[in-house]
BAMAR-662900 format. One line per 3 residues: number of its first residue (from 0); their letters; for each residue x, y, z of N, C-alpha, C, O, CB. Coordinates in steps of 0.2 Angstrom, whole numbers, plus 5000, padded with zeros to 4 digits. Glycine has a CB too. Layout:
BEGIN
NUM	A	X/Y/Z/X/Y/Z/X/Y/Z/X/Y/Z/X/Y/Z ~ ...
//
This chain:
BEGIN
0	MKK	4896/5192/5232/4899/5189/5225/4898/5194/5219/4894/5198/5218/4895/5181/5223 ~ 4905/5194/5216/4905/5200/5211/4901/5196/5205/4899/5190/5205/4914/5201/5208 ~ 4900/5201/5200/4895/5200/5193/4899/5194/5190/4896/5189/5187/4893/5207/5188
3	NEV	4906/5194/5189/4909/5188/5185/4908/5182/5189/4908/5176/5186/4917/5190/5183 ~ 4908/5182/5195/4908/5176/5199/4900/5173/5198/4899/5167/5198/4911/5178/5206 ~ 4896/5177/5199/4889/5175/5198/4888/5172/5191/4886/5166/5190/4884/5181/5199
6	FLF	4891/5175/5186/4890/5173/5179/4893/5165/5179/4890/5160/5177/4896/5178/5173 ~ 4899/5165/5182/4903/5157/5181/4899/5152/5186/4899/5147/5184/4911/5157/5184 ~ 4896/5155/5191/4892/5151/5195/4887/5148/5192/4885/5141/5192/4890/5154/5201
9	SEK	4882/5153/5188/4876/5151/5185/4878/5146/5178/4875/5141/5176/4873/5159/5182 ~ 4883/5148/5176/4886/5144/5169/4887/5136/5172/4886/5131/5169/4893/5148/5166 ~ 4890/5135/5178/4891/5129/5181/4885/5125/5183/4883/5119/5182/4895/5130/5188
12	IYL	4881/5129/5185/4873/5126/5186/4871/5123/5180/4869/5117/5180/4868/5132/5187 ~ 4871/5127/5174/4868/5125/5169/4872/5118/5166/4870/5114/5163/4868/5130/5164 ~ 4879/5119/5167/4882/5113/5165/4881/5107/5169/4880/5102/5166/4887/5113/5164
15	IIF	4880/5107/5175/4877/5102/5179/4871/5099/5178/4870/5093/5179/4878/5104/5184 ~ 4866/5104/5176/4860/5102/5174/4860/5098/5168/4857/5093/5167/4856/5107/5174 ~ 4864/5100/5164/4864/5097/5157/4867/5090/5157/4864/5086/5154/4868/5102/5151
18	WGL	4872/5089/5160/4875/5082/5161/4871/5078/5166/4871/5072/5165/4883/5082/5163 ~ 4867/5081/5170/4863/5078/5175/4857/5075/5171/4856/5069/5172/4860/5083/5179 ~ 4855/5079/5167/4850/5075/5163/4851/5070/5158/4848/5065/5158/4847/5080/5159
21	VLI	4857/5071/5155/4860/5066/5151/4861/5059/5155/4859/5054/5153/4868/5068/5148 ~ 4864/5060/5161/4866/5054/5165/4858/5050/5167/4857/5044/5166/4870/5057/5172 ~ 4854/5055/5169/4847/5052/5171/4844/5047/5164/4842/5042/5165/4842/5058/5172
24	RAF	4845/5051/5159/4842/5048/5152/4846/5041/5152/4843/5035/5152/4844/5053/5145 ~ 4852/5042/5152/4857/5036/5151/4856/5029/5156/4857/5023/5154/4864/5037/5151 ~ 4853/5032/5162/4852/5027/5167/4845/5023/5165/4843/5017/5167/4852/5031/5174
27	FNY	4840/5028/5162/4834/5023/5161/4835/5020/5154/4833/5014/5153/4827/5029/5160 ~ 4840/5023/5149/4841/5018/5144/4844/5011/5146/4843/5006/5142/4846/5022/5139 ~ 4847/5011/5151/4851/5005/5153/4845/5000/5156/4844/4994/5155/4858/5007/5158
30	SLP	4841/5004/5161/4837/5000/5165/4831/4997/5162/4828/4991/5164/4835/5003/5171 ~ 4828/5002/5158/4821/4999/5155/4822/4994/5148/4826/4995/5144/4817/5006/5153 ~ 4818/4990/5149/4818/4986/5143/4815/4989/5137/4811/4994/5137/4814/4979/5144
33	LMD	4816/4986/5131/4813/4989/5124/4807/4989/5125/4803/4985/5128/4814/4985/5118 ~ 4803/4995/5122/4796/4997/5123/4792/4993/5117/4795/4993/5112/4795/5005/5123 ~ 4786/4990/5118/4782/4988/5113/4779/4994/5111/4778/4999/5115/4778/4983/5115
36	NTE	4777/4994/5104/4779/4990/5100/4783/4993/5095/4786/4990/5091/4773/4986/5097 ~ 4783/5000/5094/4788/5002/5089/4795/5002/5090/4798/5001/5085/4786/5009/5088 ~ 4798/5003/5096/4805/5003/5098/4807/4995/5097/4812/4994/5094/4806/5005/5105
39	ARY	4803/4991/5100/4805/4984/5100/4806/4982/5092/4811/4980/5089/4799/4978/5103 ~ 4801/4984/5088/4801/4982/5081/4808/4985/5077/4811/4981/5073/4795/4986/5077 ~ 4810/4991/5078/4815/4994/5075/4822/4990/5078/4827/4989/5075/4815/5003/5078
42	AEI	4822/4989/5084/4827/4986/5088/4828/4979/5085/4834/4976/5084/4826/4985/5095 ~ 4823/4975/5083/4823/4968/5081/4826/4969/5073/4829/4964/5070/4814/4965/5081 ~ 4824/4974/5069/4826/4975/5062/4833/4976/5063/4837/4972/5059/4823/4982/5060
45	ARI	4836/4980/5067/4843/4981/5068/4847/4975/5070/4853/4974/5069/4844/4986/5073 ~ 4843/4970/5074/4846/4964/5077/4847/4959/5071/4852/4956/5070/4842/4960/5082 ~ 4842/4959/5067/4842/4954/5060/4847/4956/5055/4850/4953/5051/4835/4954/5056
48	MTE	4848/4964/5055/4853/4966/5050/4859/4964/5053/4863/4961/5049/4852/4974/5047 ~ 4861/4964/5059/4867/4961/5062/4868/4954/5060/4873/4952/5058/4868/4962/5068 ~ 4863/4950/5062/4864/4942/5062/4864/4940/5055/4868/4935/5053/4856/4939/5066
51	TQN	4861/4944/5050/4861/4942/5043/4866/4945/5038/4867/4943/5032/4855/4942/5040 ~ 4869/4951/5041/4874/4955/5038/4871/4957/5031/4875/4958/5026/4881/4952/5038 ~ 4864/4958/5031/4861/4962/5025/4861/4969/5026/4856/4971/5029/4855/4959/5024
54	WIV	4865/4972/5025/4866/4980/5026/4862/4984/5021/4862/4991/5022/4874/4983/5025 ~ 4859/4981/5016/4855/4985/5011/4848/4986/5012/4845/4991/5013/4857/4982/5005 ~ 4844/4980/5013/4837/4980/5014/4836/4977/5022/4838/4972/5024/4833/4976/5008
57	PHI	4833/4981/5025/4831/4980/5031/4826/4975/5031/4821/4975/5027/4829/4986/5034 ~ 4825/4971/5037/4820/4965/5036/4817/4965/5044/4821/4965/5049/4824/4957/5034 ~ 4810/4965/5044/4807/4965/5050/4806/4958/5054/4804/4957/5059/4800/4969/5049
60	DYG	4807/4954/5048/4807/4946/5051/4811/4943/5045/4813/4945/5040/4799/4942/5051 ~ 4814/4937/5047/4818/4933/5042/4814/4933/5035/4808/4930/5035/4819/4926/5045 ~ 4817/4936/5030/4813/4935/5023/4808/4940/5022/4806/4941/5017/4809/4928/5022
63	VPF	4807/4944/5027/4802/4949/5026/4804/4956/5026/4806/4958/5031/4796/4950/5030 ~ 4805/4960/5020/4809/4966/5020/4805/4971/5024/4798/4971/5024/4810/4967/5013 ~ 4808/4976/5026/4805/4982/5029/4806/4987/5025/4812/4989/5024/4807/4983/5037
66	LAK	4802/4990/5021/4802/4994/5016/4800/5002/5017/4800/5007/5014/4797/4991/5010 ~ 4797/5002/5024/4794/5009/5026/4798/5014/5027/4797/5020/5027/4790/5008/5031 ~ 4804/5013/5029/4809/5018/5032/4815/5016/5028/4817/5011/5027/4810/5019/5040
69	PPL	4820/5022/5026/4827/5021/5025/4831/5018/5031/4828/5017/5037/4831/5027/5022 ~ 4837/5016/5030/4840/5012/5035/4846/5016/5039/4850/5013/5042/4843/5005/5032 ~ 4846/5023/5039/4851/5026/5043/4851/5024/5050/4856/5023/5053/4852/5034/5042
72	STW	4845/5025/5054/4845/5023/5061/4846/5016/5062/4849/5014/5067/4838/5025/5063 ~ 4844/5012/5058/4845/5004/5058/4852/5003/5058/4855/5000/5062/4841/5000/5052 ~ 4855/5005/5053/4863/5006/5052/4867/5006/5059/4871/5002/5062/4865/5012/5047
75	ASA	4865/5013/5062/4867/5015/5068/4866/5010/5074/4871/5009/5078/4864/5021/5070 ~ 4860/5007/5075/4859/5002/5080/4863/4995/5078/4866/4992/5083/4852/5001/5081 ~ 4862/4994/5072/4865/4988/5071/4874/4987/5072/4877/4982/5073/4863/4987/5063
78	ICI	4877/4993/5071/4884/4994/5071/4885/4993/5079/4890/4990/5082/4886/5000/5068 ~ 4881/4996/5083/4882/4996/5091/4882/4988/5093/4886/4985/5095/4875/5001/5096 ~ 4876/4985/5090/4875/4978/5091/4881/4974/5090/4883/4970/5094/4870/4975/5088
81	NIF	4885/4975/5084/4890/4971/5082/4896/4974/5086/4901/4970/5086/4890/4972/5075 ~ 4896/4979/5089/4902/4981/5093/4901/4979/5100/4905/4976/5103/4903/4988/5091 ~ 4895/4981/5103/4894/4980/5111/4889/4974/5112/4889/4973/5118/4892/4986/5114
84	GDH	4886/4972/5108/4881/4967/5110/4873/4970/5110/4872/4975/5108/4883/4966/5118 ~ 4869/4966/5111/4862/4967/5110/4858/4969/5116/4852/4969/5117/4859/4962/5107 ~ 4861/4972/5121/4858/4975/5127/4854/4981/5125/4856/4985/5121/4863/4977/5132
87	AFF	4849/4983/5128/4844/4988/5126/4849/4995/5126/4848/5000/5122/4837/4989/5133 ~ 4853/4996/5131/4857/5002/5132/4860/5004/5126/4860/5009/5123/4862/5001/5138 ~ 4864/4999/5123/4869/4999/5116/4865/5000/5110/4867/5004/5106/4873/4993/5115
90	IRL	4858/4997/5110/4854/4998/5105/4851/5006/5104/4850/5009/5099/4848/4993/5105 ~ 4850/5008/5110/4848/5015/5111/4853/5020/5110/4852/5026/5110/4844/5017/5117 ~ 4861/5017/5111/4866/5022/5112/4866/5027/5106/4867/5033/5107/4872/5018/5112
93	PYL	4866/5026/5100/4867/5031/5095/4862/5037/5095/4864/5042/5093/4866/5027/5088 ~ 4856/5036/5098/4850/5041/5098/4852/5045/5104/4850/5051/5104/4843/5037/5099 ~ 4855/5042/5110/4857/5047/5115/4863/5051/5114/4864/5056/5117/4859/5044/5121
96	LLA	4867/5048/5110/4874/5051/5108/4872/5058/5103/4874/5064/5104/4878/5046/5103 ~ 4867/5056/5098/4865/5060/5093/4861/5066/5097/4861/5072/5094/4860/5056/5088 ~ 4857/5065/5102/4853/5070/5106/4858/5075/5109/4857/5081/5109/4849/5067/5111
99	IGI	4863/5072/5112/4868/5075/5115/4871/5080/5110/4871/5086/5111/4874/5071/5117 ~ 4873/5077/5105/4877/5081/5099/4872/5087/5097/4875/5092/5095/4879/5077/5093 ~ 4866/5086/5096/4861/5091/5094/4861/5097/5099/4861/5103/5098/4855/5089/5092
102	ALF	4860/5095/5106/4860/5099/5110/4865/5104/5111/4864/5110/5112/4860/5097/5115 ~ 4872/5100/5111/4878/5104/5111/4879/5109/5104/4882/5114/5104/4884/5099/5112 ~ 4877/5106/5099/4876/5110/5093/4873/5116/5093/4876/5121/5092/4873/5106/5089
105	LSR	4867/5116/5096/4863/5121/5097/4865/5126/5102/4863/5132/5102/4856/5119/5099 ~ 4869/5124/5107/4872/5127/5112/4878/5131/5109/4880/5137/5111/4873/5122/5118 ~ 4881/5128/5104/4887/5132/5101/4885/5138/5097/4888/5143/5096/4890/5127/5096
108	YGK	4878/5138/5094/4877/5142/5090/4870/5147/5093/4867/5152/5090/4875/5137/5082 ~ 4868/5145/5099/4863/5149/5102/4866/5156/5105/4871/5156/5108/4859/5146/5108 ~ 4862/5161/5103/4865/5168/5105/4862/5169/5112/4856/5172/5113/4863/5175/5100
111	TTF	4865/5166/5117/4863/5166/5123/4868/5168/5129/4874/5167/5128/4860/5160/5124 ~ 4867/5170/5134/4872/5173/5140/4875/5166/5142/4881/5166/5143/4868/5177/5147 ~ 4872/5161/5143/4875/5155/5146/4876/5150/5140/4871/5149/5137/4871/5152/5153
114	KYF	4881/5147/5140/4883/5142/5135/4878/5136/5134/4876/5135/5129/4889/5140/5136 ~ 4877/5133/5140/4873/5126/5140/4866/5128/5141/4862/5124/5141/4875/5122/5147 ~ 4863/5134/5141/4855/5135/5142/4852/5132/5136/4846/5129/5137/4853/5144/5143
117	PGV	4853/5133/5130/4850/5130/5124/4849/5123/5124/4844/5120/5122/4852/5131/5118 ~ 4855/5120/5127/4855/5112/5127/4850/5109/5133/4847/5104/5133/4862/5108/5128 ~ 4850/5113/5139/4846/5113/5144/4839/5113/5142/4834/5109/5145/4848/5117/5148
120	LLL	4838/5118/5138/4831/5119/5137/4828/5114/5132/4822/5112/5133/4830/5126/5134 ~ 4832/5112/5127/4831/5106/5122/4829/5100/5126/4825/5096/5124/4837/5105/5118 ~ 4833/5098/5131/4833/5092/5135/4827/5092/5139/4825/5087/5141/4839/5091/5138
123	CIP	4824/5097/5141/4818/5099/5145/4812/5098/5141/4807/5098/5144/4819/5106/5149 ~ 4812/5098/5134/4807/5096/5130/4805/5090/5131/4809/5086/5128/4808/5097/5125 ~ 4800/5087/5133/4798/5080/5134/4799/5075/5128/4803/5070/5129/4790/5080/5136
126	EFY	4797/5077/5122/4797/5073/5117/4804/5072/5115/4806/5066/5114/4793/5076/5111 ~ 4808/5077/5115/4815/5076/5113/4818/5073/5118/4822/5068/5116/4818/5082/5112 ~ 4818/5073/5124/4820/5069/5129/4818/5062/5130/4822/5058/5132/4819/5071/5135
129	LHS	4812/5061/5128/4810/5053/5127/4814/5050/5121/4817/5045/5122/4802/5053/5125 ~ 4814/5054/5115/4818/5051/5110/4824/5050/5110/4827/5047/5105/4817/5054/5105 ~ 4828/5053/5115/4834/5052/5116/4836/5045/5119/4842/5044/5120/4837/5058/5119
132	GVV	4831/5042/5121/4831/5035/5123/4826/5031/5119/4824/5026/5123/4830/5036/5130 ~ 4825/5031/5114/4820/5027/5110/4824/5025/5104/4827/5030/5101/4814/5031/5108 ~ 4823/5018/5101/4825/5017/5095/4820/5018/5090/4815/5014/5090/4828/5010/5095
135	STD	4821/5023/5086/4818/5026/5080/4821/5030/5075/4828/5030/5076/4812/5030/5082 ~ 4817/5032/5070/4821/5036/5065/4820/5043/5067/4823/5048/5063/4818/5034/5057 ~ 4817/5045/5071/4815/5053/5072/4821/5057/5075/4821/5063/5073/4810/5054/5077
138	VFL	4826/5054/5078/4831/5058/5081/4836/5060/5074/4839/5065/5074/4835/5054/5087 ~ 4837/5055/5071/4841/5056/5064/4837/5061/5059/4840/5065/5055/4841/5047/5059 ~ 4830/5061/5059/4826/5065/5055/4828/5072/5058/4831/5077/5055/4818/5063/5056
141	NLS	4827/5073/5065/4829/5079/5069/4836/5082/5067/4836/5088/5066/4828/5076/5076 ~ 4841/5079/5067/4848/5080/5065/4847/5083/5059/4849/5089/5059/4853/5073/5064 ~ 4844/5080/5054/4845/5082/5048/4841/5090/5047/4843/5094/5044/4842/5077/5043
144	IVL	4835/5090/5050/4831/5097/5050/4835/5102/5054/4836/5108/5052/4824/5096/5053 ~ 4838/5100/5059/4843/5106/5063/4848/5107/5059/4849/5113/5058/4847/5103/5071 ~ 4851/5103/5056/4857/5105/5051/4856/5109/5046/4860/5114/5044/4860/5099/5049
147	VMV	4850/5107/5042/4848/5112/5037/4846/5118/5039/4847/5123/5036/4842/5109/5033 ~ 4842/5119/5046/4840/5126/5047/4846/5130/5049/4846/5136/5047/4835/5126/5052 ~ 4851/5127/5053/4856/5131/5056/4861/5133/5049/4863/5138/5049/4860/5127/5061
150	SFW	4862/5128/5045/4866/5129/5039/4863/5135/5035/4867/5139/5033/4866/5123/5034 ~ 4857/5135/5034/4853/5140/5030/4854/5147/5033/4854/5152/5030/4845/5139/5029 ~ 4854/5146/5039/4853/5154/5043/4861/5156/5043/4863/5162/5042/4850/5153/5052
153	KFQ	4866/5151/5044/4873/5154/5042/4874/5156/5034/4878/5160/5033/4879/5148/5045 ~ 4872/5152/5030/4873/5152/5023/4871/5159/5021/4875/5163/5019/4868/5147/5018 ~ 4864/5162/5023/4862/5169/5021/4866/5174/5025/4864/5180/5024/4855/5170/5021
156	KTE	4870/5173/5030/4873/5178/5034/4880/5179/5034/4882/5185/5035/4871/5178/5040 ~ 4883/5174/5033/4891/5174/5032/4894/5175/5026/4890/5174/5021/4895/5168/5036 ~ 4901/5175/5026/4905/5176/5020/4906/5170/5017/4905/5169/5011/4911/5179/5021
159	NKR	4907/5165/5022/4908/5158/5019/4902/5154/5016/4900/5149/5019/4912/5153/5023 ~ 4899/5157/5012/4893/5154/5010/4894/5147/5007/4890/5142/5008/4890/5158/5005 ~ 4900/5146/5003/4901/5140/4999/4900/5133/5004/4897/5128/5002/4908/5140/4996
162	LWG	4903/5134/5010/4904/5128/5015/4896/5127/5018/4894/5121/5019/4911/5129/5021 ~ 4893/5132/5020/4886/5131/5023/4881/5130/5018/4877/5126/5019/4884/5137/5026 ~ 4882/5132/5012/4878/5130/5005/4879/5122/5005/4874/5119/5006/4881/5133/4998
165	YLI	4884/5120/5005/4886/5113/5004/4883/5108/5009/4881/5102/5008/4894/5112/5004 ~ 4883/5111/5015/4880/5108/5021/4873/5107/5022/4870/5103/5024/4883/5112/5027 ~ 4869/5112/5019/4862/5111/5018/4860/5106/5014/4855/5102/5017/4860/5117/5015
168	FLS	4863/5104/5008/4862/5099/5004/4864/5092/5007/4860/5087/5007/4865/5100/4997 ~ 4870/5093/5010/4872/5086/5014/4868/5084/5020/4867/5078/5021/4879/5087/5017 ~ 4865/5089/5023/4860/5088/5028/4853/5086/5025/4849/5083/5029/4860/5094/5030
171	LGI	4852/5087/5020/4845/5085/5016/4846/5078/5014/4841/5074/5013/4844/5090/5009 ~ 4853/5076/5013/4854/5069/5011/4854/5064/5016/4852/5058/5016/4861/5068/5008 ~ 4855/5068/5022/4855/5063/5029/4848/5062/5030/4847/5056/5032/4858/5068/5036
174	GLL	4844/5066/5029/4837/5066/5031/4833/5061/5025/4829/5057/5027/4834/5073/5030 ~ 4835/5061/5019/4832/5056/5015/4835/5049/5017/4831/5044/5016/4834/5057/5007 ~ 4841/5048/5020/4842/5042/5022/4840/5040/5028/4839/5035/5030/4849/5041/5022
177	AKG	4837/5045/5033/4835/5044/5039/4827/5042/5039/4825/5038/5042/4837/5049/5044 ~ 4823/5046/5034/4816/5045/5035/4814/5046/5028/4808/5044/5027/4813/5049/5040 ~ 4817/5049/5023/4814/5049/5016/4812/5057/5014/4814/5062/5017/4807/5043/5017
180	PIT	4808/5057/5009/4806/5063/5006/4803/5068/5011/4803/5074/5010/4802/5063/5001 ~ 4800/5065/5017/4797/5070/5022/4801/5075/5025/4799/5080/5027/4794/5067/5027 ~ 4808/5074/5024/4814/5079/5025/4812/5085/5021/4812/5090/5025/4820/5075/5023
183	LIL	4812/5085/5016/4810/5091/5011/4803/5094/5013/4802/5100/5012/4810/5088/5004 ~ 4799/5090/5015/4792/5093/5016/4793/5097/5023/4790/5102/5025/4785/5088/5016 ~ 4797/5095/5027/4798/5099/5034/4803/5104/5033/4803/5108/5038/4800/5095/5040
186	TFP	4807/5105/5029/4811/5110/5028/4810/5116/5022/4810/5122/5024/4818/5107/5027 ~ 4809/5114/5016/4808/5119/5010/4802/5124/5012/4803/5130/5012/4807/5115/5003 ~ 4797/5121/5014/4790/5126/5015/4793/5131/5020/4792/5137/5019/4783/5122/5017
189	PLF	4794/5130/5026/4797/5136/5031/4802/5140/5028/4802/5146/5029/4800/5133/5038 ~ 4808/5137/5025/4812/5141/5022/4810/5146/5016/4812/5152/5015/4817/5137/5021 ~ 4806/5143/5012/4802/5147/5007/4798/5152/5009/4799/5157/5006/4799/5143/5004
192	IWA	4794/5151/5014/4790/5157/5017/4795/5162/5020/4794/5168/5020/4785/5153/5023 ~ 4800/5160/5024/4804/5165/5027/4808/5169/5021/4808/5175/5022/4810/5160/5032 ~ 4810/5167/5016/4813/5170/5011/4808/5174/5007/4810/5179/5003/4817/5166/5007
195	IVH	4802/5173/5007/4796/5177/5003/4795/5183/5008/4796/5189/5006/4788/5174/5001 ~ 4794/5181/5014/4792/5187/5020/4798/5192/5020/4796/5198/5021/4791/5185/5027 ~ 4804/5190/5019/4809/5195/5021/4812/5196/5014/4818/5198/5013/4815/5192/5026
198	KKF	4809/5195/5009/4810/5198/5002/4817/5196/5000/4821/5199/4997/4810/5205/5002 ~ 4819/5190/5002/4826/5187/4999/4826/5181/4994/4831/5178/4992/4831/5185/5005 ~ 4821/5179/4993/4819/5174/4988/4824/5173/4981/4827/5169/4980/4811/5175/4986
201	EHL	4823/5179/4978/4827/5179/4972/4834/5180/4973/4838/5176/4970/4824/5184/4967 ~ 4837/5183/4978/4843/5183/4979/4846/5176/4982/4851/5173/4979/4844/5189/4985 ~ 4842/5173/4986/4844/5166/4988/4844/5161/4982/4848/5156/4982/4840/5163/4993
204	LKI	4840/5162/4978/4838/5157/4972/4845/5158/4967/4847/5153/4964/4830/5160/4968 ~ 4847/5163/4967/4854/5165/4963/4860/5162/4966/4864/5159/4963/4855/5172/4962 ~ 4861/5163/4973/4867/5161/4976/4868/5154/4978/4874/5152/4980/4869/5165/4981
207	TPW	4862/5151/4979/4862/5144/4981/4865/5139/4975/4864/5139/4970/4854/5141/4982 ~ 4871/5135/4978/4874/5131/4974/4869/5125/4972/4870/5119/4974/4880/5129/4978 ~ 4865/5126/4968/4860/5121/4966/4862/5114/4963/4861/5109/4966/4856/5124/4961
210	ISG	4867/5116/4957/4870/5110/4954/4874/5105/4958/4874/5099/4958/4873/5111/4949 ~ 4879/5109/4961/4884/5105/4965/4880/5103/4972/4883/5098/4975/4890/5110/4967 ~ 4875/5105/4974/4871/5103/4980/4867/5098/4978/4867/5093/4982/4867/5108/4983
213	ILI	4864/5097/4973/4860/5092/4971/4864/5086/4970/4863/5080/4972/4856/5094/4966 ~ 4870/5087/4966/4875/5082/4966/4877/5078/4973/4878/5072/4972/4881/5085/4962 ~ 4878/5082/4978/4880/5080/4984/4874/5076/4987/4875/5070/4989/4881/5087/4989
216	ILA	4868/5078/4986/4862/5074/4988/4862/5067/4985/4861/5062/4988/4856/5078/4987 ~ 4863/5067/4978/4863/5061/4975/4869/5056/4977/4868/5050/4978/4863/5062/4968 ~ 4875/5060/4978/4881/5056/4979/4879/5052/4987/4882/5047/4989/4888/5061/4979
219	VTL	4876/5055/4991/4874/5052/4999/4868/5047/4998/4869/5042/5001/4872/5060/5004 ~ 4863/5048/4994/4857/5044/4995/4856/5040/4989/4852/5035/4990/4851/5048/4997 ~ 4859/5041/4982/4857/5037/4976/4860/5030/4977/4856/5025/4976/4860/5041/4970
222	PWY	4866/5029/4979/4869/5023/4979/4864/5017/4984/4863/5012/4981/4876/5024/4982 ~ 4861/5019/4990/4857/5015/4994/4850/5014/4990/4847/5008/4990/4857/5018/5002 ~ 4848/5019/4987/4841/5018/4984/4841/5014/4978/4837/5009/4977/4837/5025/4982
225	ILA	4847/5015/4974/4847/5009/4968/4849/5002/4971/4846/4997/4968/4853/5011/4963 ~ 4853/5002/4976/4854/4994/4978/4848/4991/4982/4847/4985/4981/4861/4993/4983 ~ 4844/4995/4985/4838/4993/4988/4833/4990/4983/4830/4985/4983/4834/5000/4992
228	EKK	4833/4995/4978/4828/4993/4973/4830/4986/4969/4826/4981/4969/4827/4999/4966 ~ 4837/4985/4968/4839/4979/4966/4838/4974/4969/4835/4968/4967/4846/4979/4965 ~ 4840/4975/4976/4839/4968/4981/4832/4967/4982/4830/4961/4984/4843/4970/4989
231	SPG	4827/4972/4982/4820/4971/4983/4816/4975/4978/4813/4980/4980/4818/4973/4991 ~ 4815/4972/4972/4812/4974/4967/4805/4977/4969/4802/4974/4973/4810/4969/4961 ~ 4803/4983/4967/4797/4987/4969/4798/4991/4975/4793/4994/4978/4791/4981/4971
234	FLN	4804/4992/4978/4804/4996/4984/4803/5003/4982/4798/5006/4986/4812/4995/4987 ~ 4805/5006/4977/4804/5013/4975/4797/5014/4974/4794/5018/4977/4808/5015/4968 ~ 4793/5010/4970/4786/5011/4969/4782/5011/4975/4778/5016/4976/4783/5006/4966
237	YFI	4785/5006/4980/4782/5006/4988/4782/5012/4992/4778/5015/4995/4785/5001/4992 ~ 4789/5013/4991/4791/5019/4997/4790/5027/4994/4789/5031/4998/4798/5018/4999 ~ 4790/5027/4988/4790/5034/4985/4783/5036/4981/4779/5040/4983/4795/5036/4980
240	V	4781/5031/4976/4775/5032/4972/4769/5030/4976/4764/5030/4974/4775/5028/4966
//
């Protein structure tokens, strides 16, 4: 077998493994009932959102607001319930699709010989594989962190800095709607340390589009935070303060 044929064969093997893992996860998403108690709780929040059509303030029970987390993951599950029904597979569908998207995204930007290898590696991480079939906020938070890190890497290396700079702040906005300010805690410190170690802090501080970037974050997140406070007074004090 020639070298090129070996390469193509290996690439096909990784391709088969990748989609095989996806199909196995999809099978369990369909066959396993919602798990107590965290997954079932988030699924019920999405179901109530669908039933009441209250898309601003999530509720853990009728008349009982759930103020612990922003609603991005709940919106995703609620939309699927609206379209497909409340079977466990469809409530979990956004998280599976998002996990596939993250794996393919990293495969696209991973500097490896085989295109699907980073995606296979990611799906073989037990925690990531588990959360691709669990109703929670973590996959959306993970999406935000991945986008911030890849965008930052491209921002400081490529010519088209404006696009990647804006994507950093858009990704932070997604995280603030997914799980709140913890997104900033999980992204800014490692990026700050990296910039200090590599002596790029002052340069990055100057070229980062801070004003337009902050406006992007506010445009993405502020409407929901304001509406949530109006609909449920005391939300901001509970969630942030």
